[in-house]
C-alpha positions in Angstrom: -2.8 -13.0 1.3 -3.2 -11.4 -2.1 -6.5 -9.8 -1.5 -8.4 -9.7 -4.8 -5.3 -10.2 -6.9 -5.3 -13.8 -8.2 -2.6 -15.9 -6.7 -1.6 -17.2 -10.1 -0.7 -13.6 -11.1 1.4 -13.2 -8.0 3.3 -16.4 -8.7 3.9 -15.3 -12.3 5.0 -11.8 -11.3 7.6 -13.2 -8.8 8.9 -15.6 -11.5 9.6 -12.6 -13.8 11.0 -10.1 -11.2 14.7 -10.1 -10.3 14.9 -9.2 -6.7 18.5 -8.2 -7.0 17.7 -5.4 -9.4 14.8 -4.2 -7.2 16.8 -4.0 -4.0 20.1 -2.7 -5.7 18.2 0.4 -6.9 17.5 1.3 -3.3 20.4 -0.4 -1.4 23.6 -0.9 -3.3 24.6 -4.5 -3.2 28.0 -6.2 -3.5 28.5 -9.7 -4.9 29.5 -12.2 -2.2 29.8 -15.7 -3.6 26.5 -16.8 -5.1 24.6 -14.1 -3.2 24.8 -10.4 -2.7 25.3 -8.4 0.5 24.8 -4.9 2.0 24.3 -3.2 5.3 20.8 -3.8 6.4 18.4 -0.9 5.6 16.1 -1.9 8.5 18.5 -1.6 11.4 21.8 0.0 12.3 24.9 -2.2 11.8 28.6 -1.8 10.9 29.2 -5.2 9.3 26.9 -6.3 6.4 24.5 -9.0 7.4 21.8 -8.3 4.8 21.9 -11.0 2.1 20.0 -11.3 -1.2 19.8 -14.7 -2.8 19.0 -14.6 -6.5 18.4 -18.3 -6.7 15.7 -18.1 -4.1 14.5 -14.6 -5.1 14.7 -13.9 -1.4 16.4 -11.5 1.1 17.3 -12.1 4.7 19.1 -10.1 7.4 20.9 -12.2 9.9 21.1 -9.3 12.3 17.4 -8.2 12.7 15.6 -11.1 10.9 14.0 -8.9 8.2 13.2 -11.1 5.2 10.9 -11.7 2.3 10.4 -11.4 -1.5 10.6 -8.4 -3.7 7.0 -7.6 -2.7 7.9 -7.7 0.9 10.9 -5.5 0.4 8.9 -2.8 -1.3 6.3 -2.9 1.4 8.9 -2.4 4.1 11.4 -0.1 2.4 9.0 2.1 0.4 6.2 1.7 3.0 3.8 0.5 0.4 0.8 -1.8 1.0 0.6 -5.2 -0.7 -1.5 -4.0 -3.6 0.7 -1.0 -4.2 3.9 -3.1 -4.1 2.4 -5.5 -6.7 1.4 -2.7 -9.0 4.9 -1.2 -8.7 6.6 -4.5 -9.6 4.1 -5.3 -12.4 4.9 -2.0 -14.1 8.6 -2.9 -14.1 8.0 -6.0 -16.3 5.1 -4.7 -18.3 2.4 -6.8 -16.6 -1.2 -5.6 -16.0 -2.6 -6.3 -12.6 -6.0 -7.9 -12.8 -8.8 -5.3 -12.1 -9.9 -5.3 -8.5 -13.5 -5.3 -7.5 -15.4 -3.9 -4.6 -13.0 -1.1 -3.9 -15.3 0.4 -1.2 -18.2 2.7 -0.6 -18.6 5.4 -3.2 -15.4 4.4 -5.1 -14.9 5.4 -8.6 -12.0 4.4 -10.8 -9.0 6.7 -10.3 -10.5 8.4 -7.2 -8.0 7.5 -4.6 -5.2 9.9 -5.7 -7.7 12.8 -5.5 -9.0 11.6 -2.2 -5.5 11.5 -0.7 -4.9 15.0 -2.1 -8.1 16.5 -0.7 -7.6 14.8 2.7 -4.1 16.4 2.9 -5.6 19.8 2.0 -8.2 19.2 4.7 -5.6 18.5 7.3 -3.7 21.6 6.4 -6.9 23.6 6.7 -7.6 22.2 10.2 -4.0 23.0 11.3 -4.3 26.6 10.2 -7.6 26.9 12.0 -6.0 25.6 15.2 -3.3 28.3 14.9 -5.4 31.2 13.6 -9.1 30.9 14.3 -10.4 33.2 17.1 -12.3 30.4 18.8 -9.4 27.9 18.7 -8.2 29.1 22.1 -10.6 26.6 23.8 -8.9 23.8 21.8 -5.4 25.0 22.7 -6.4 25.3 26.3 -7.8 21.7 26.3 -4.5 20.4 24.8 -2.4 22.3 27.3 -4.6 21.1 30.2 -3.9 17.5 29.0 -0.2 18.3 29.2 0.6 18.4 25.4 3.4 20.6 24.2 3.6 22.4 20.9 6.2 20.1 19.2 4.1 17.0 20.1 0.9 18.6 18.7 2.8 19.5 15.6 4.3 16.0 15.2 0.8 14.5 15.2 -0.5 17.4 13.1 -3.4 18.2 15.4 -6.0 20.7 14.1 -9.3 22.4 14.8 -12.7 22.3 13.0 -14.3 25.6 13.8 -18.1 26.1 14.5 -20.4 26.5 11.6 -21.9 24.3 8.9 -19.8 24.9 5.8 -16.3 26.2 6.8 -14.5 23.2 5.2 -16.8 23.2 2.3 -15.9 26.8 1.5 -12.2 26.3 2.1 -11.6 23.0 0.1 -14.7 22.3 -2.0 -13.7 24.6 -4.8 -15.7 22.8 -7.5 -18.5 20.2 -7.8 -15.9 17.4 -8.3 -14.1 18.4 -5.1 -17.4 18.4 -3.2 -18.3 15.0 -4.5 -14.8 13.7 -3.5 -15.1 15.3 0.0 -18.4 13.4 0.5 -16.7 10.1 -0.6 -13.9 10.9 1.8 -16.4 11.3 4.6 -15.7 14.9 5.3 -19.0 16.3 4.0 -22.5 15.0 4.7 -25.3 15.4 2.1 -28.4 17.3 3.3 -31.5 15.2 3.5 -34.4 16.1 1.1 -34.1 19.0 -1.4 -34.1 21.9 1.0 -31.0 23.6 -0.6 -31.9 26.5 -2.8 -30.2 27.7 -5.9 -26.7 28.8 -5.1 -26.5 26.7 -1.9 -24.6 23.5 -1.5 -26.5 20.3 -0.7 -23.7 19.4 1.8 -22.5 20.4 5.3 -19.3 19.8 7.2 -19.2 16.5 9.2 -16.8 17.9 11.9 -17.7 21.2 13.7 -16.1 22.7 16.8 -13.9 19.8 17.4 -10.2 19.1 18.0 -9.1 17.2 14.9 -6.8 14.2 15.0 -5.6 13.2 11.4 -5.3 9.5 10.9 -2.4 8.4 8.8 -1.7 5.1 6.9 1.6 3.3 7.0 3.0 5.7 4.4 2.1 8.8 6.3 -0.9 9.8 4.1 -3.9 11.2 5.7 -6.8 8.8 5.3 -9.4 10.0 7.8 -9.9 12.0 11.0 -11.1 11.7 14.5 -12.7 14.7 16.2 -13.1 15.4 19.9 -16.0 17.7 21.0 -15.1 20.7 23.2 -18.4 21.2 24.9 -20.8 18.7 26.4 -22.4 16.5 23.8 -22.4 13.1 22.1 -20.5 11.5 20.6 -17.4 12.8 22.5 -15.2 11.4 19.7 -16.4 11.2 16.1 -14.5 9.3 13.5 -14.6 9.5 9.7 -16.9 6.8 8.2 -15.6 3.9 6.1 -14.3 5.1 2.7 -12.3 3.7 -0.2 -9.1 4.7 1.7 -10.1 4.3 5.3 -11.2 1.1 7.0 -11.5 1.2 10.8 -11.1 -2.5 11.3 -7.6 -2.4 9.7 -6.1 0.9 10.6 -4.3 1.8 13.9 -3.8 5.3 15.1 -0.2 6.1 15.7 1.4 3.1 13.9 3.0 5.4 11.3 4.5 7.6 14.1 5.7 4.5 16.0 7.5 3.1 13.0 8.9 6.5 12.2 10.3 6.8 15.7 11.6 3.3 16.0 13.7 1.5 13.4 13.0 -1.8 15.1 9.8 -2.3 17.1 10.4 -4.9 19.8 6.9 -4.3 21.3 3.8 -2.2 20.7 1.3 -1.0 23.3 -2.4 -1.0 22.2 -4.1 1.8 24.2 -7.6 3.2 24.2 -7.5 6.4 22.3 -5.8 9.2 20.4 -4.8 11.2 23.5 -3.3 8.1 25.2 -1.0 7.5 22.1 0.0 11.2 21.9 0.7 11.6 25.6 2.8 8.4 25.8 4.7 9.6 22.7 5.5 12.9 24.5 6.8 11.0 27.5 9.1 8.9 25.3 7.0 5.8 25.0 6.8 6.1 21.2 5.6 2.5 20.6 1.9 3.0 21.3 -1.1 2.7 19.0 -4.8 2.7 19.3 -7.8 1.2 17.5 -10.3 3.6 16.0 -13.4 3.2 18.2 -13.6 -0.5 17.5 -12.5 -3.7 19.3 -9.2 -5.1 18.2 -9.8 -7.2 15.0 -7.8 -10.0 13.4 -6.7 -7.5 10.7 -5.4 -5.2 13.4 -3.3 -7.9 14.9 -2.0 -9.2 11.6 -0.8 -5.7 10.8 0.8 -5.3 14.3 2.6 -8.7 14.1 4.0 -7.7 10.7 6.1 -5.0 12.5 6.6 -6.3 16.0 6.8 -9.7 17.8 5.0 -8.6 21.0 1.7 -6.8 21.5 0.7 -5.4 25.0 -2.9 -4.5 25.4 -3.4 -1.7 27.9 -6.8 -1.7 29.6 -8.5 -0.3 32.7 -8.3 -2.8 35.6 -12.1 -2.7 36.1 -14.7 -5.2 34.9 -15.2 -3.4 31.6 -11.4 -3.4 31.0 -11.2 -7.2 31.7 -14.1 -7.8 29.3 -12.3 -5.8 26.6 -9.1 -7.7 27.4 -10.9 -11.0 27.0 -12.2 -10.1 23.6 -8.7 -9.2 22.6 -7.4 -12.5 23.9 -10.0 -14.5 21.9 -9.0 -12.5 18.7 -5.3 -13.1 19.4 -5.4 -16.9 19.9 -5.3 -18.0 16.2 -2.2 -15.7 15.6 0.0 -16.8 18.5 3.1 -18.8 18.3 6.1 -18.6 15.9 7.4 -15.5 17.5 4.1 -13.8 18.2 3.3 -12.9 21.9 0.5 -11.1 23.7 0.4 -9.6 27.2 -1.9 -7.3 29.1 -1.2 -4.2 31.2 -4.1 -3.5 33.5 -4.2 0.1 34.8 -4.7 0.8 38.5 -8.1 2.4 39.3 -8.3 6.0 38.3 -5.2 5.9 36.1 -4.8 6.2 32.4 -1.5 5.6 30.5 -0.6 9.3 30.7 -1.1 9.6 34.5 0.6 6.2 35.1 3.7 7.0 33.2 3.9 10.3 35.0 3.6 8.5 38.4 6.0 5.5 37.9 8.2 6.7 35.0 8.9 5.4 31.6 11.1 2.5 32.7 8.6 1.1 35.2 5.7 1.6 32.7 7.6 -0.5 30.1 8.9 -3.1 32.6 7.6 -6.4 31.4 7.2 -7.5 35.1 4.1 -5.3 35.2 2.5 -7.2 32.3 0.1 -10.2 32.7 1.0 -12.9 30.2 -1.8 -14.1 28.0 -1.5 -17.6 29.5 -1.9 -16.3 33.0 -4.9 -14.1 32.1 -6.5 -17.1 30.2 -6.3 -19.6 33.0 -6.9 -17.2 35.9 -10.1 -16.0 34.1 -11.3 -19.6 33.5 -10.3 -20.9 36.9 -12.3 -18.2 38.6 -15.5 -19.6 37.0 -15.1 -23.1 38.4 -14.3 -25.0 41.6 -11.0 -26.7 41.0 -11.4 -28.7 44.3 -14.1 -30.8 42.7 -14.1 -33.3 39.8 -17.0 -31.4 38.2 -15.2 -28.1 38.4 -12.1 -29.5 36.8 -14.2 -31.1 34.0 -15.9 -27.7 33.5 -12.5 -26.1 33.2 -11.6 -28.4 30.4 -14.9 -27.7 28.6 -14.2 -24.0 28.9 -10.6 -24.2 27.8 -10.9 -26.7 24.9 -12.5 -24.4 22.3 -9.9 -21.7 23.1 -6.8 -23.8 23.0 -8.0 -25.4 19.8 -7.6 -22.0 18.2 -3.9 -21.7 19.0 -1.6 -22.9 16.1 0.5 -26.0 16.9 3.9 -25.2 18.5 5.6 -24.5 21.7 3.0 -22.2 23.1 0.1 -24.6 22.5 2.1 -27.4 24.0 2.7 -25.4 27.2 -0.9 -24.2 27.4 -2.0 -27.9 27.1 0.5 -28.9 29.9 -0.9 -26.1 32.1 -4.4 -27.3 31.5 -3.3 -30.8 32.3 -1.9 -29.8 35.6 -4.9 -27.7 36.6 -7.4 -30.3 35.7 -5.3 -33.3 36.9 -6.0 -35.0 33.6 -3.1 -36.8 31.8 -1.8 -35.0 28.7 -2.2 -38.1 26.6 -6.0 -38.1 27.4 -6.3 -34.3 27.0 -4.3 -33.9 23.8 -6.9 -35.5 21.4 -9.5 -33.1 22.7 -7.4 -30.1 21.7 -5.6 -31.2 18.6 -2.1 -30.3 17.5 -0.5 -31.3 20.9 2.4 -33.6 21.0 2.4 -36.3 23.7 5.9 -36.9 25.2 7.1 -40.5 25.0 6.9 -41.0 28.8 3.2 -40.1 28.8 2.5 -42.5 26.0 4.4 -45.3 27.9 2.1 -44.8 30.9 -0.9 -45.3 28.7 0.6 -48.5 27.1 1.1 -46.9 23.7 4.2 -46.4 21.6 5.3 -42.8 21.2 6.6 -41.6 17.8 10.3 -41.3 17.7 11.8 -37.9 18.8 13.3 -37.6 15.3 9.9 -36.8 13.9 10.0 -33.0 14.5 13.4 -32.7 12.9 12.2 -34.7 10.0 9.4 -32.3 9.4 11.6 -29.3 9.7 14.1 -30.8 7.3 11.5 -31.8 4.8 9.9 -28.3 4.9 13.4 -26.7 4.4 14.1 -28.8 1.4 10.7 -28.1 -0.1 11.1 -24.4 0.3 14.4 -24.5 -1.6 13.1 -26.9 -4.3 9.3 -26.6 -4.4 9.0 -29.0 -7.4 9.8 -31.8 -4.9 6.1 -31.7 -3.8 5.1 -33.2 -7.2 6.7 -36.5 -6.1 4.5 -36.9 -3.1 1.2 -38.8 -3.0 -1.5 -38.7 -0.3 0.3 -35.9 1.5 -2.7 -35.5 3.8 -1.7 -38.8 5.6 1.4 -37.1 6.9 -0.7 -35.1 9.4 -1.4 -38.4 11.2 2.3 -38.8 12.0 1.5 -36.7 15.1 4.6 -34.6 14.5 4.6 -30.8 15.1 4.5 -29.1 11.7 3.3 -32.1 9.7 0.0 -30.2 8.9 2.1 -27.3 7.5 4.2 -29.7 5.4 1.1 -31.3 4.0 -0.4 -27.9 3.2 2.8 -26.8 1.5 2.8 -29.9 -0.7 -0.8 -29.4 -1.6 -0.2 -25.7 -2.6 2.7 -26.7 -4.9 0.7 -29.5 -6.4 -2.1 -27.0 -7.2 0.5 -24.4 -8.5 3.1 -26.6 -10.2 5.2 -23.6 -11.4 5.3 -21.9 -8.0 8.8 -20.9 -6.8 10.2 -20.3 -3.4 8.9 -16.7 -3.4 5.4 -17.8 -4.2 5.4 -20.1 -1.0 6.6 -17.2 1.1 4.0 -14.8 -0.3 1.2 -17.3 0.2 2.0 -17.6 3.9 3.0 -13.9 4.4 0.2 -12.9 6.8 -0.1 -16.3 8.6 1.6 -17.1 11.8 3.8 -19.7 10.0 5.1 -17.2 7.5 8.0 -15.8 9.7 9.1 -19.4 10.5 9.1 -20.3 6.8 11.2 -17.2 6.0 13.8 -18.3 8.5 14.0 -21.8 7.0 14.4 -20.4 3.5 17.2 -18.1 4.7 19.3 -21.2 5.7 21.8 -22.6 3.1 21.2 -26.2 2.2 23.9 -28.6 3.5 22.6 -31.4 1.3 24.4 -31.7 -2.1 22.2 -30.7 -5.0 22.1 -34.2 -6.5 21.0 -35.6 -3.1 18.1 -33.2 -2.3 15.4 -35.3 -3.9 16.4 -38.6 -2.2 16.7 -36.9 1.2 13.3 -35.3 0.9 11.6 -38.5 -0.2 13.3 -40.4 2.6 12.0 -37.9 5.2 8.5 -38.3 3.6 8.7 -42.1 3.8 9.7 -41.9 7.5 6.8 -39.6 8.3 4.4 -41.7 6.5 5.6 -44.7 8.5 4.9 -42.8 11.7 1.5 -41.9 10.4 0.7 -45.6 9.6 1.9 -46.6 13.1 -0.4 -44.1 14.7 -3.3 -45.1 12.5 -2.8 -48.8 13.2 -2.6 -48.1 17.0 -5.8 -46.2 17.0 -7.7 -48.8 15.1 -6.2 -51.6 17.1 -7.7 -50.1 20.3 -11.1 -50.1 18.7 -13.3 -53.2 18.8 -13.9 -54.6 15.3 -17.6 -54.5 15.8 -17.5 -50.8 16.4 -15.5 -50.0 13.3 -17.1 -48.4 10.2 -16.6 -50.1 6.9 -14.3 -47.3 5.9 -12.1 -48.0 9.0 -12.1 -51.7 8.3 -10.9 -51.0 4.7 -8.2 -48.7 6.0 -7.0 -51.3 8.5 -6.7 -53.8 5.7 -4.7 -51.4 3.5 -2.2 -50.3 6.2 1.1 -52.2 6.2 1.5 -54.7 9.1 4.8 -53.2 10.0 7.2 -50.5 8.9 10.8 -51.0 8.0 
């Protein structure tokens, strides 16, 4: 989660920062008991529901669910990225952020500020050329033919790169340093060989005779460009190359505009290209983004899920569209659950998002009834590859589904996917669950198999133990062999074990450090909700209650381990299993 900044530094920083001071400078806070309150800066409200807890160094809005540490607040309120927020906070307390390495292609220390400045100058140049250049009429006519109006083109800051080899070079490359930086920013291309003579530049413009689409980061800074050719030729669309400030696998076109237009994003559409995003925005569908000539990556999805709970992939309904959708599904699986949802909108033949919304209207386009849920797309695609009327076909379905379902984090969605596979394959869930992992077998299913199901209290025990640990991380130092808790079979036990291990490796970690460590993981949002809850346990009883929950979970783990070993013939056991069987208690109180 911290990139190249050591986690120990993040922990130390959060221990020194007072979140109340950080937030109060931007959103005036009022004392309310042991906490502070204000109207939430992230959604409209009349009654304050935004709470800052100094003891937890944590903020939470009970209205919209916004939450996090001082780092998270700066990222959301000031629209900083993680590294920028860390630098900002470190400067407040006189700490020096450890030097990062591998900043990117062509990077030099201190370059990024100049790159942003030059890219902004470049964008302004392209906008002027779209307005004034004598050959820009073709570009304007193309945009008009696509139905774009002037205000929309201005909102997305569209431009025009005129024909010629060195127009941008002459306009912005005022000195050798600027030329070098324009090359690093991907706007100029060095000439091969040594053909340039005295007085001539050894570079030429990357973009020529193209409509220019500036690409913005989450703060609205220009970081790169996409250019569409006006005549016949390849490539039709050309993007800036990777640079120190532009990474195609992480950036999303239109995300800045979507966040600017929507205080709270309930859903984001991922469409194919620049024009799809812009056209939808003009129609009033301002929550659309596009990847930049690449398939959707995990980094893309993590960024999307930081600002919205639901992602809808919009693809053509043909074979190529279904293949692209399947790749997106595979990338999405490890990030599902805990409030993250994925659906698909397959376009009718001959339609694109622009033509479809014109035909059916915004309301129908955004109607969730038109979407294909991920679960339906997953099983429909797999079932089409087998014959479910035969035993072999159902066995093949399980073989196809197992590696996919194993990617899904434990939780309600994984449980329902497993139940769906159980019904389709006609295989009992108790038999199927061990093949997938992280699936809870209901008590009635265990009874049919002659086993004893773990008590239903287990899940609430895990939740309660995690909540106590988040509030008082030092409790983890009292737990031994936390890895055994996973064998309890209770949902969330693996997360509890991991939380304990993290604190034991970072004994001085506070609540904020735990939240930051899990920031970009699916469990992060769930942990933030638990930390937002006030403890009902008296302070002097927290440790005893936590250890009692751990003991009960350990007892469930021992019972599971004994049951597994008891079903295995002694002659088939390894020496390690025999030793474990001897060590396990014969019964639990």
